[in-house]
Each structure stands twice: as structure tokens, then as C-alpha cells.
N, C-alpha and C positions, 0 to 999 in steps of 0.2 A: 389248185392251191395258189397259183399266181393271182387269180381273181380275188381271192380272200385277202391276200397281202395288199393288193391295190385298193381294195375297198377299205381296209383298215387304215391305209396311208391317207386316203382321201378324207377320212373322218377325224384325223388328228388336227388339232388346232395349233398352228405354229404361231408362237408369240415372240416378237423380237425382244432383245435384252431390256430395252426401255431406258427411262431417264435415270433410274437408280444406278444402273451400271455406268452410265456416262458420268454421273456425279462422283462415283467412287474412283474412276479412272482420272478425272480431273483433280480430285483431292490428292491422289497419289503423285500426279505430276507436280502439283504445287509443293507438296512435301519434299519431293526430290529436288526441286529448284532450291528450296531453302537449305537442304542438306548439302548440296554442292557449293552453295555460296558460303556456308559456314566452313566447309572443308577447305575452300580456297583461302579464306582468311587465316585458318590455322596453319596451312602450308607456307604462307608468307612469313609466319613467325619463326619457322624452323631455320636455324643457323647450321648450314651443312658445309663442312670443310672437306673438299675432295682429296687434298693431299694426305690427310690423315687416314683416309679409308682405302687408299690404293694398296694393292698387294704388290710385293716386289716381283719383278719379272724374272722368270727363270731363263738363264742364258744357256743355250745348248752349244757346246763347242763343235766346230765343223769336223767331220770325219775326214781322215786322210784317204785319198783315193789311191789305190795301188795299180 
């Protein structure tokens, strides 16, 4: 059985991904670059006030040691 598996493996033609896959990956990278650049511009427009969003701190009174 192992010789049959080895013979079948030897007959298979391995083809690399090729240029189409490379172009797809490069296109995705270019799209991601423009998406990140746009998001950076949008985040610069946001006015964020930290004092308005702070939660009040809970004060825990110290326990009396006996």
C-alpha cells in the first residue's frame, strides 16, 4: 500500500500559487493602507474630553483593626 501512495504522490503536479495570488495579496495591502490612512484622518477629527468620561472613584473607608 505504501508503494501505491508513493507512486500517486509522485504523479501529482504541484503548482505554486502564481502571479494571481500575489496580485490579490498586493491589492489587499494597498486597500488596507488607504483604509488605515482614512481612519487616521477621521480619528484626528474626534474631540475627546477625558474629564467628562471619567467615572467617579469609589472610596473604601479603612477598617478598624482590633
